[in-house]
N, C-alpha and C positions, 0 to 999 in steps of 0.2 A: 639513813637517807635524809637529805635536807628537804624542807618543804618547798613545793613548787605549785602552790595553789593559785593559778591565775587562769581565769576563764577565757574562752575564745573572744568574748567581747572585750575583755581587758587587753588581750594581745593585739586586737585590731584597732584599738583606740589611737587616735592622733591627737597631739596636744592642741593643734589649732583647728582641726576638723574642717578642712577646706571643703566646700560644697560640691566639688566636681564629682560627677558620677559617670561611669561608662560600663562597658561590657566586662571589664576585668575584675578579678577578685582583689581585695585590699593588698595582699602581699605581692600580687603580680604588678600592681601599680607601683609599689615600692621599688621592685626590681627594675622596672622600666624608667622610673624617675632617675635612678642612679645611672643606668645605662646611657641615658641621653643628657646627663649633666655635663656642664662645661668642665667641671673638676675632673671627671673621668677622661674627657677629651685631652686635657692638659697632660695627662700621664704619658702620652705618646712622645712628649718632649722632656721626659724626666728619666734620670739614670736608674737602671736596675743595679748593675755593678760597674759596668764600663760606660763611660760618657756617651750620651746619645749622639749618634752621627759618626762615631769612630769607625764602625764597621757594621754592615747590615747583618752579620751573623749573630750579633748579640741581641738579647732581649732588651726591649725598653720596659719601663715600669708598667705601661699599659698592656703590652703583650703578656707579661707575667701575670697581670691581673686577670686577663681573660682565661688563662690556663688554670689559675686558681679557681675561678668560677666554674669551669668545666669539671675539675676534679671535685670541687665541693658539691656540685649537683649530683654527680654519680655516687659520691660518698654518702650523701643523705638518702638517696634512693636505695642504696644497698642496705643501709641501716634500717630503713622503714620496711623494706621487703623481708628482712631477716626477723624482725620483731615488731609487727605493726601495732600491737597493743601497748607495748612499752614506749614506742615512738609517739603515740598519741598522748600517753600519760606525761611524757617529758616535754611535749609540745615541739615536735620536730616537723617542720614544713620545708619542702624542697625549695620553694620560692624564697623563703626567708634566708636560708643558707646561701643560696646563690646571690641574693641581694647583698648580704654581708660580705661575701667574697669579692663582689664587684666594688664594694666600698672600702675594703680593708686598707688600701694604700692611698686613698684620696689625699690624705694629709702629708704624704711624703714630699718633702721640700726639694727644690733644685739641688743637684749634686749629691743625692743619696744621704747616707748617714753622716758624711762630712758636713753637709749643709745643716742637717738636724742638730749635730753637736755644736756647731758654731752659733746657730740661732738660739739654742738653749743658753750658751755662755753669754751671749749678748743681752738676752732678757734678764738673766740673773744679775748681770752687771748694772742693769737699770732698775734693780730691786723689784722685779716682778717674780713673786714666789712660784707662780705657775710654771715658769720656764717655757721650754718648747719641747714637745714630744710628738712624733709623727702620728701615733695612734690617737692622742688627745686632739690633734689638729683635724684628724678625720671626723671625729665626733663634732667638732666645732663647725666644720663645713656642712655636715648633714643637718645640724640644728640651727645654725646662725648665719654662716657666710654664703651658703648655697642660695641661688636665686631661682625661684619658681613662681611665686605668687605675689601680688602687690600688697596684700594685707598681712603677711606674716614672713618671718625670716626662715631661712633654711628650706629643706625639701619637704617638710611636714610628713615624715615617715611614721609608720605605726610603731607602737611600743615594742612589739616583738622584734622588728627589724633593727631598731635602735639598740636594743639590748644585745642582739646578736652581733652587732658591730663593736661591742666593748670587749676586745681581746683581754684588756686589763681592767676589770670592772671596779675601779677605785680612782680617786683623785690622788694627787701627789702627797706623800707623807714622809718627810725626811727622817722620822724616827723609826721607820720600818724599811729594812734594806730592799725588800721586793717591791715596795711602793715608792722608793726614791729613785730607782733606776728606770722603771717603766710605769706609766700611768695612762689611763684611758680617757680622762676628761680633765679639763681645767676647772678650778673652783669658780671661775667667772661664768662657767656654763653649768653651774650646780643645779639650777632648776630643771634643765633638760635631762641631766644625769639622773636626778631623783625621779623624774617621770618615767624614764626608761627602766629603772631598777625598782620601781615601787613594790612589786610583788616578789622580789627576791630577798629573802631574809637570811642571806648567806653571802660569803665573799667569793663564791665560785662563779665562773662563766656560766651563762645559760648553755644548754646542750647545743643549741644552734651556733652559739659563739665558739664552742669547743670544736665543732665540726669545721667551721671556717678556719680556725687556727691550725687544725691538723691538715686541712687542704693546702694551706699556705706552706707549711713545712714540707709537704710532699712535693709540691711544685718547685719550691726553692732547691731542695736537695737533689732533684733530678734534672730539671731543665737548665739550670745554670751550669752544671757540670757538662751537660751536653754541648752547650755553647763553647766552653773552653776546651773540650776534647776536639772539637772541629778545628780550632786554631793551634792545636798541638801544645797547649799550655799545661796539660795534666800529665806528669811523668808516671804513668801507671806502673811500669815495671819497678821503678824505685819505690813507689808507695806500697806495692804489694810484697816487697821484699825487705830491704834494709830500712825503709822509711815507715814500716808498719807501727813500730812501738812509739815513735814520735807522734804519729797521728792519734793513736789510742791515748797516750798520755795527755796531749793537749785537749782532746775531746773530754776527758775526765775532768780536767782543770776547770773548764768553762760550763760544766753540767750543773746548773743551778738546782739545788735541792736534790742532788744525786742520792740514790739509795745506797745503803752500805755495801751492797754487792755489785755496784756499778762497774767496777773494774772487770769482774768476771763476765758480765753481760757484754761489755765492749770487746773483750778478747774473743768471745764466741761469735759476736756479730761480725767482727772483722774477718774471721775465718769463713763464715758463710758467704759474705760478699766476695771474698777472694776466690772461693770455690766456684761461684756463679760466673765470675768474670773469666777465670782461667779455663772453664769448661765450655760453656755455651757461647761465649763472646770473645774468644781468643783472637779473632781477626781484628778486633779493635785494639788489642794490646801489643801485638807483634809487628805491626806495620804503622808507618806514619799516615795520618789521615789525609787522603787526597780527594775524598768525595766520590769514590767509585761507587757503583751501584751496590756492590756487595757490602761495602762499609756502611753505606747509608741504610741499607736494610737491617744490618746488624745493630746500628745505633738506635734506629726506631724500635727494633725489637727489645733492646735493653731498656729503653725508657718506658715502653709499654709494660714490660715485665715488672719493673720496679714499682711503677705507679699502682698496678694491679695488686702487687704484693702488699704494699703499705695501705692501700685503700681497704682491701678485704679483711685486713687484720683488725680493723677498728670495730668495736661492738658497743652497743648501748648497754648501760648498766644503771641501776638505781642508786649507785654511790657517787659521791663527789659531784662533778659537773655533768654526769650522765653519759660520759664517753670513756670507754676503756681502751687504752692502747697498750698492748703487751710490752713489757720492758725490752724484750729482745728486738721487737720492731722499732721501738723508740731509739734504741742504741744504734741500729743500722742507719736511721735517718740522721742522727747526730753525727755519726762518722762521715757521712757524705757531705753534710754541711760544713764540717771542719776541713775537709779536703778543699772545698771551694775557698774557704777563708784563708787557709794556710798558703795555697799556691797562687791565689789570685788577689784577694783583698789585701794581702800583705806584700804585694809586688811593689818594689821601690819606685817604679815608674808611675804606678797608680797613686802612691802616697805623695809623690812630688806634684802630681796633677791636682790632688786634693788640697794641697797647701795654697795653690793659686786660687782655687775655687773658694776656699774659706776667706781669702783676702777680698775677693769680689763681693761676697755676701756682707762681710764686715763693713766695707766702705759704703756699700749701698744702704745698709741699715743706718749707718751714721748720718748719711745725707737725708734720709727720710725723717729721722729723729730730729735733726737740727732744723728742718724746714716745716715741721708740723705743729709748732707750738700753738698756733691760733686757728688751725684748720688744715685741710688737706693741701699739700703744696701745689702751686699753680702748674708745675711741670708734670704732676702726676697724671698718668693716662686716665681718661674718663672712666674706663671700665672699673677702676679701683677706687674711685672717690667715695662710693657709698660706704666703704669700710671704715672711713673716719667716723661716720655717724654710729655705725654698729659698735665701734670700740669706745664710744662715749668719752673721747678725749684722752684715752690711755695711749700715749704716744709709742711706748715700747711694743705693746700688743699690736697697735696699728701698723708699725713698721714691719713686724714679723709676719702679720697676716698678708700684707701686700706682697712681700717677697715670696711667701709660700704659695701665693696664687699664680705665680708666673712659671713659665717653662724655663729651661736652662738657657735657651737662645735669647729669650726676652730679658732675663736677668743680665746676661753678658752685654746685650745691646744697650739696655737702659743704663747700666753702669758705665759703659764706654762713652755714651753721650754726656752723662752728667759729670764725668771726670775729665772731659775734654780729650779723650783718647780717640774718639771718632765723632765727627760733626754730624754725619748722617744727612738726611734731607728733611726739611720741614714738611714736605709733602708725604713723608713716609712714617706713619705712626708705628711705634715699636710694639705697642699692645693694642689689639683690636677687640 
């Protein structure tokens, strides 16, 4: 077991110790600060998988976030109820887990992973070794870019909540594969990272971070498939028959750090999922979805069944990050995530759309870079100008921070005006 000796006082500590006091407990304050932040509000205008505004049936990033928070809270409660002594020893607090769930996607840039990849490419091209990563941007928002108090940057959250938000508790390290693909903080934010991880003498997530991470996986694997089932985009009969081996094979290929017997677990997991779908929920497989009451009841029952199945399988442990997910359950979730990826994220129409989105981000980044040599550009919306001072003249980071602070509508509108594609109105500010 790794050492987890950090006292309640250390967990509640804030780096800036803002003097505000009210009736709430420290972790409740954290949760509420994130709930009411402009960064969370922005996620209503950010892609989950399908572009915001394309159809009301699809989740936005904000709707996904609220469902992750709900799952995370129930997950933490279930673990605490099952083993209250171990939960206390590991430092599991329901409010911290929910706060981390609400925060987990704040750094998600416009246009989803397409935007994330393009911003990373642009920053690397300007020789910024930190690059861009959505999780690291989340931490940057919480500690630096968030606006709450006049005398400090960020939201001034407790150490426990900041640590719980670190899904990947390390900075970028090109020499280690797992730390060159995903990272939880930029080196420019090292002081805040060190504060959050001061009492962690290991490279594991805190248990509260592990609970947030699993809640995200549960929500992603269930709710996105629900959306695409509604629009008829999931060919279940094909998947459960001739398409089964392809799904299993591709899931195995992308399983990072897969155990030696992963193939067997995936085969068994697929059989279990197929059995559940074919028996209890055949009404969803054998007819096209039209939104009948019977179909809606069946779909809600399926999502409730799967969430409950994945949630109750998780148990606290004294090993590793403090959370044990059975391999059989992990395999089921990975299969469901692969189905969404294979039939939706790889859709040619979506890929074509993403190429245009990357072009918008690239051109807007270039305009911000070219016009910020001596300070924030005069055309920059007032709401974003403080970012120049925060970035201390680092133009590439400034350009990325500005773009990542916008909704997709704002990015498109600002790009169109600056590129002469739409004059707009001088009386109509793009960013308020």
